[in-house]
C-alpha positions in Angstrom: 96.2 130.9 128.4 92.5 131.4 128.8 90.0 134.1 128.5 86.8 134.3 130.6 84.1 137.0 130.8 80.6 137.0 132.2 78.3 139.9 132.6 74.9 138.8 131.1 71.7 137.8 132.6 71.4 134.4 131.0 73.6 132.6 133.6 76.5 131.4 131.4 80.1 131.8 132.4 82.4 130.9 129.5 86.0 130.0 129.6 87.7 129.9 126.2 91.2 128.5 125.5 93.1 128.4 122.2 96.1 126.1 122.2 98.6 126.2 119.4 99.6 122.7 118.3 101.4 123.8 115.2 105.1 124.7 114.8 104.2 128.3 113.8 104.3 130.8 116.6 103.5 133.9 114.5 99.7 133.9 115.1 99.8 133.9 119.0 98.3 137.4 119.2 95.4 136.3 116.9 94.7 133.3 119.2 94.4 135.6 122.2 92.0 137.8 120.2 90.0 134.7 119.3 89.7 133.7 122.9 88.4 137.2 123.8 85.9 137.4 120.9 84.5 133.9 121.4 84.1 134.4 125.1 82.4 137.8 124.5 80.0 136.2 122.0 78.9 133.6 124.4 78.5 135.9 127.4 77.0 138.9 125.8 74.4 137.1 123.6 71.0 137.0 125.2 70.2 133.3 124.5 66.8 133.4 126.1 64.9 136.2 127.8 63.1 133.9 130.3 66.2 132.7 132.1 66.0 135.3 134.8 67.7 138.5 135.9 70.4 137.2 138.2 73.9 138.1 137.0 75.3 135.1 138.9 76.2 132.4 136.4 74.6 128.9 136.9 76.6 127.0 134.3 80.1 127.2 132.9 80.8 126.6 129.2 84.5 125.7 128.7 85.7 125.6 125.2 89.2 124.5 124.3 90.3 124.8 120.7 93.6 123.1 119.8 94.8 124.5 116.5 96.4 121.9 114.3 96.5 124.0 111.1 96.1 127.7 110.5 96.5 129.6 107.2 95.4 133.2 107.1 91.8 133.2 108.1 91.3 129.4 107.9 91.5 127.3 111.1 91.5 123.6 111.6 91.1 122.7 115.3 90.1 120.0 117.7 87.4 121.2 120.0 86.8 120.1 123.6 83.6 121.3 125.3 83.0 120.9 129.0 79.8 122.0 130.7 79.9 122.5 134.5 77.0 123.3 136.9 78.0 126.1 139.3 76.6 125.8 142.8 76.0 128.7 145.1 79.2 127.8 147.0 81.2 128.2 143.8 81.8 124.5 143.4 81.6 123.3 139.8 80.4 119.8 138.9 81.0 118.4 135.4 77.7 117.8 133.5 78.9 116.9 130.1 82.0 116.6 127.9 82.1 116.6 124.1 85.0 116.3 121.6 84.6 117.6 118.1 87.3 116.9 115.6 88.0 118.4 113.3 86.3 121.8 113.7 87.1 123.9 110.7 86.1 127.6 110.5 87.1 131.0 109.3 88.0 133.8 111.6 89.1 137.4 111.0 90.7 139.1 114.1 88.8 142.1 115.4 85.7 141.4 113.3 83.0 140.9 115.9 81.4 137.4 116.2 77.6 137.9 116.1 74.9 135.3 116.5 72.0 135.7 114.1 70.0 132.5 113.7 68.4 133.8 110.5 71.8 134.3 108.9 74.1 131.6 110.4 77.1 131.4 108.0 79.9 131.1 110.5 80.7 127.6 111.6 82.4 128.9 114.7 79.4 131.0 115.8 77.1 128.1 115.0 79.1 125.8 117.3 79.2 128.4 120.1 75.4 128.8 119.9 74.8 125.1 119.8 76.8 124.5 122.9 75.4 127.6 124.7 71.9 126.2 124.3 73.1 122.8 125.3 74.7 124.2 128.5 71.5 126.0 129.5 69.5 122.9 128.7 71.7 120.6 130.9 71.6 123.1 133.7 67.8 123.4 133.5 67.5 119.6 133.5 69.3 119.5 136.9 66.9 122.0 138.4 63.5 121.0 136.9 62.5 117.6 135.5 62.8 117.8 131.7 63.4 121.6 132.2 66.0 121.8 129.4 63.7 120.9 126.5 63.2 124.5 125.2 66.9 124.9 125.0 67.4 121.6 123.3 64.8 122.7 120.7 66.9 125.8 120.1 70.0 123.6 119.6 68.1 121.4 117.2 67.1 124.5 115.2 70.8 125.3 114.8 71.5 121.8 113.4 68.6 122.2 111.0 69.7 125.7 109.8 73.2 124.5 109.2 72.0 122.0 106.7 71.9 124.8 104.1 75.7 125.4 104.5 78.7 123.4 103.4 80.2 123.3 106.9 81.0 119.8 108.2 79.9 118.5 111.6 76.2 119.0 111.2 75.2 115.9 109.4 71.7 114.6 110.2 72.6 111.1 111.1 71.7 109.0 114.1 74.9 107.1 114.2 78.4 107.7 115.5 79.1 110.8 117.6 77.0 113.4 115.8 75.4 116.5 117.3 72.2 115.6 115.5 72.1 112.2 117.2 72.8 113.8 120.6 69.9 116.3 120.2 67.6 113.5 118.9 68.2 111.5 122.0 67.8 114.4 124.3 64.4 115.1 122.8 63.0 111.6 122.4 61.0 110.0 125.2 62.9 106.6 125.2 66.0 108.4 126.4 64.3 110.5 129.1 65.7 108.3 131.9 69.2 109.7 131.2 67.9 113.2 131.8 66.0 112.0 134.8 69.2 110.7 136.2 70.8 114.1 136.0 67.8 115.7 137.8 67.9 113.1 140.6 71.6 113.4 140.9 71.7 117.2 141.3 68.4 117.8 143.2 68.9 114.8 145.5 72.4 113.6 146.0 74.5 116.7 145.2 72.0 119.3 146.5 72.3 118.0 150.0 75.9 119.2 150.2 76.8 116.1 152.2 79.2 114.3 149.9 81.3 111.4 151.2 78.6 110.5 153.7 76.5 107.3 154.0 73.4 109.3 152.9 75.2 110.5 149.8 76.4 107.0 148.9 73.0 105.5 149.4 71.5 108.2 147.2 73.9 107.4 144.4 73.3 103.7 144.7 69.5 104.3 144.5 69.6 106.5 141.3 72.1 104.3 139.5 70.1 101.2 140.4 67.0 102.9 139.0 68.8 103.7 135.8 70.0 100.2 135.3 66.5 98.8 135.9 65.0 101.0 133.3 63.4 98.8 130.6 64.9 100.5 127.5 68.1 100.1 125.5 70.2 102.9 127.0 73.4 100.9 126.6 73.9 102.0 123.0 72.8 105.6 123.7 75.3 108.3 122.9 73.7 110.6 125.5 74.0 108.0 128.2 77.6 107.2 127.2 78.6 110.9 127.5 76.8 111.2 130.9 78.5 108.1 132.2 81.9 109.4 131.0 81.3 112.7 132.7 80.2 111.0 136.0 82.7 108.1 135.8 83.4 108.1 139.5 79.8 107.4 140.2 79.4 104.6 137.7 82.7 103.0 138.5 
């Protein structure tokens, strides 16, 4: 089951799914409530007042939480996040995929989930905020060269603020698959070609609406060739690895 709701001006459509991987079936009603509350948090929070007034969403934030252990208010889950750009035709194109395991948090059914960056104690809310800013940043990068930077700065601020908590998953290390490493690469100039690739892909190849044509194929060959010729070490970049995985058909 999934729960989706969108009504705000910031252009995010969220789809939240909670999957029970345990043998206990007594909490199913709580999982449906969690889907609703988390989707409502993402869609009804005004993440940025400058995004515009259109109610039509531009990006879809899909969050799938697979519950592997649950006791009272304590949840241990695996989190899959997928960010999709939504075109005017309604088509969705995958921008980015992220797996977080484990994601441990506390949740009380019917207690509203509220984002307050000055009092960020909930690990679940912090993750929702981080990926909401990431979704808006990726979408802006597809529409304006380096346009997502203000949103990545907001996501970086979440990482910094979570250092004062005991929650895992926010370690400030530039190794492995850490959120800190991801944001670091998004904001550092040596990794800009990865973001430029997304801009070229969506404003050039995909924006033409002529997929499966010679023009589309030539466009893809051109931007991937440019990326490979870039004189920096993107091979070991976490950001580039995730972009390649999300656009595997292009790179294959």
